[in-house]
N, C-alpha and C positions, 0 to 999 in steps of 0.2 A: 310035224317040225323037230328039227334035227338038235340032237347035242349031244354034245362032249365033255369029257372031265373030267380036270386033271388033278392031281395031288401033290400040294407046292409045301412052303414052308409057310414062317407069319409075313411073306415077302416074294409076288415075284415079277422077271422077266417079260414083258409082253411085246410081242412087233407082231403089228398089224397093220397088213399087208396093201391088200388094197377090201376095202366092201361099195358092189352095185347101189348100195340102199341108203339106209340108218345107224348109225350107231347108239345102244348104245351102253350108257357103263357104269357099274353099280359096285359100289370096292360091301363085303363084307365081311363076317372076322372071321371065317372060316378059315379052314391054308386048304385048299380045293382052290380053282379054279376052270368055271365050267361058259363053254359057248356055245349057243343057240341060235339055229341058225332059222330063220322067216321063210317062206314062200316066197314064191317068184309071180309073177306077173298067166302063168302057163298052170300055177297049179289045181283050177278048172280040167286039168287034162292030164293030175294027177302026178307032174311032176315036180321032180322036191328046188330049188334053188341048192348049189353046191356050195361047199358051206368043208373050210378046210384047216383044220388042225394041232397039230403035231406041235410037241417036244424035242427040240435038237439045242442039243451042250447045256444045257443052263435054259432055255432061253423061250417059248412056246410061241408059239407065228400062227397066226390067224388068216381067210379069207374066206371074201363068201361072193355070190356073184347079188343077192336077191340083201335084206334085214339084217343088219347083228346085236345078240343080246348076252351084253359078255354080264358076268360077275368074276369080279379076283379081289383078293385078297386087301382092304384098306391100305398100306402098307406098299404094294405096285409097282414099277416102275412101267410107263407105259407109252410104244412106240405107233406112233399110225399115217402113214403113208399115207392111206389116198382114200377121200368119203365121199362119195357122190351127190348124196343125199345133207342128212343133216344128223349133228352128231350130241351127246348129254351124257356131262359123265358127275355120274352123283359118288360123294364122298370117297373119293381116292387119292391123300397123303403123299403117298410118293413121287414123286418128279412122270412128270407129261411132257411129250413132244407128238406139236401135230402140227401136220403137211398145209392139206392140203386140204379145204373141209368146204361141199359146193351146194350144198347148203349157209343151215344156222347153228350153229353154237350157245350151248347151254353147258357152261362148267359150276357146278356150287359142291366147298363143302370138301373146297382140294383146296393140294399144295402150293406147288411150285408148278405153273403152265405157260412152255414156250410157243406159241400160234405162228404161222407164214402164211396161209392165205387161207381168209373167208370168205365166200360169199353170202352171203347170207346179214341177219343181225348173232349182235352177240349180246348174250345177256351171261355176264359173273358176277359172282357173289359168297364169299366169307375162304375166299381162297386167304393159306395162311403164308404163301411163301412165294414170292416176284411172275405178274401180271406181262409176262411183255409179245405183240401182234400185231404186226410185220404192219399188213396188207389186209381191210375189212370191207368188203364196201358195202355192206346197211348200218341202220344205228348198230352204236355201244350201248347196255345199263351198265353201269358197274359201281355194285357197292361191296362195302366193305371189304377188307385187302391187306394183311398185317402189313406188308410188304410195297417196293415199288411201281410204277402201273407206266409200260409203258407203248403206246400206240402208235404208229412210226404213224401213218394212213388209216382213218374211218372217211367211209365217205360218205356217210350219213348223220343224223343229231349224237354229242353226245351229252351221256345223264351219268352222269360222280359223286359220292358222298363214303362217305373215311375209310382212308387210304390213310396209309400212316408215312407212308416212304414218301419220296421224293414221286411229280406225274408227271411224266412228256407227252404230249399226245396234240392230234392237228385234226382238227375232222371238219368235213366241208357242209357238213349245215351247222344248225346252232348248239349253243354249251351253253351246263347245266354246273357246275361242279361244286363243288365244299371242297375245301382243300386246309389240314393238319399241318403248316411248317417243320421238318423236325430239325435242328441242329442249324448247318452251314448250308443244308442241303441245293436245288437248285430247281426247278420246277418252270415249264414253259410250257405253255399251254395257248393252241390255232383255232380258230374254230373263220373258216368262211362268209357266217352271217353274223349274228348275235351272242354275246357269254354276259355267265351270270356266274358273281361268282364271292361263293361267302366263306371267309375266314373267321377264324375263331376272337374274341375279343383280346386275349392276350397276347397274341401272334406277336413274335416279333425274326421282323422281317424287310426285302427291299422290293419294293412294288416296282414293278418298270410297265409300264401298260403304252398299247397304243390305239383308234378305232379307226376302223373305216366311215363308219357313226355316228354320230351323241356318246362320251365318255357320261358315266355317275357318278359319282360318291360319294358316299356313304359310310364313312370313316373319320374321327374321334381326328383328322392331326391333318393340316393345311398339306396339299400336292405342290408337284415345280414339277411345272415348264419344262418344255425338254424338246429337242426336233419332231423327237418323231409321237409323242400323246403328253406323258405326264412317270413322276415319277413321285411316291408317296412312301415312307415311313413310317414303320411298323413301329415298340417298343424298341432293340432297342437295334432294328432292320437284321439281323444275323441271316437268317435264310433269305434269297433270291428268290421271289416268284416272278415268269419274265410271262404273262396276256396280249393277247392278238387278238379282233374282230372284223372282219372287212367290213360287220355293220354295226350294231348299237353294242356299247359293255356298261357295264355295270358292278359295280364288288363295292360290297356294305362288307361291316364285322360286327358280332358276334352284341345283344346287348344288355350289361345289365344294372343292381338300381334298384333303386327307386323311383323311375319310368315308367309307371307301370300301363300307359298308353303306348307307350315303340313297348315294350316287354309282351302287348297283350299282340304284340302288330309283328312282329318278329316270331312271333308263337307260332300267329297262325299263319305266316311267309312256311314256318318250316313246315306246320307242320302238311301243310298242303301239296307244298315237293315231295315229301315223303310219301304224298296218300301217289303221286301220279306216279312216283317211280316203281309204284310197287304195282298199282292195278299196269302198270308196262311191260312189270315181268308176269306178274304172274297170265298178264294175254298169251304174252312170246312161250310162254312153257305151257298154257293148252297146244299148243302151236308140233310137240311133243306127242300125244296122247296118238298117235297116229302107231308107230312100232309097239309102243306103252298095251294097244291098241286089241291088236288079233295077239299077243303073245301071254294079258290075261292081268295084267298091274294097271294096271289105268281106272283113276280112283275120277269117277266124274263131275262125282257126288262137291266133294273134295274139289275141285279146281271152281267149279260156281259159286261155290261157297264165299272159298275163295274172293270171285269176280267181287258180288257182292257187297262183302267188304268191304272192297277194296273205296268202292264207288260210291261206300256208305261216308268211311270217312272222308274223303274228297270232299263233298256236298258238303 
């Protein structure tokens, strides 16, 4: 394994051109950048993968024909052109731009993230800034984003919760989302299959709803029919939420007050949805063990423990 280190300030500007295998990026408190290259398939013959890392005009440029592990200051700005396999980014709060990801993408504890193309699945959790994805081939699981989320094309299913800004998403499969419309924002979610949406009971929004299958509502006000479906006004109707499903559409608001049975049912539904999201997150997270396992950072016991805990919660 080859390793190169560069001294920087509390942040760094990093440009990654091409990675032939997997890429893992970890933010740390040190004021340096460390790059480690993995072994290529011919390692048994004593050959190392080609790792190139150099500093030019205040920018660190990296490329590798195989796997790569990068440690960078938490405030680093990172731009990635092309990665042939999976990418995992943890603890980098600077701006992140990813152009082409051949495999799965995992983002956790990061800042603003802009992504062009992902061939596999997306797992994103605890983002301090906006999340934008142009094209995603697989499923998307997104939890706890402080700002807007824009997913222009999701090939598979969508699971989304705890978003602080507006949501724009188009999923080819099913979608299960939890929205908190803010101010006069406009959110639009389309699903090729079934769509289930939960809103806070205190929501002030105008809901525009349409479905190719059944349309079911569990809201405190009457719906008004429209040529394409129905319209629901919650509170003062400040924000706008447009939901469209090729299959069934189910919309509900949270339940408060003295209705104990209904409240318990709502809590059970929320717990099961949360457990499902967590279980899927852990499952996808486990897929990223390959590169870390090679380099000695993969904690298989921790992953196994999380999976068992998630299964117990779901049961």
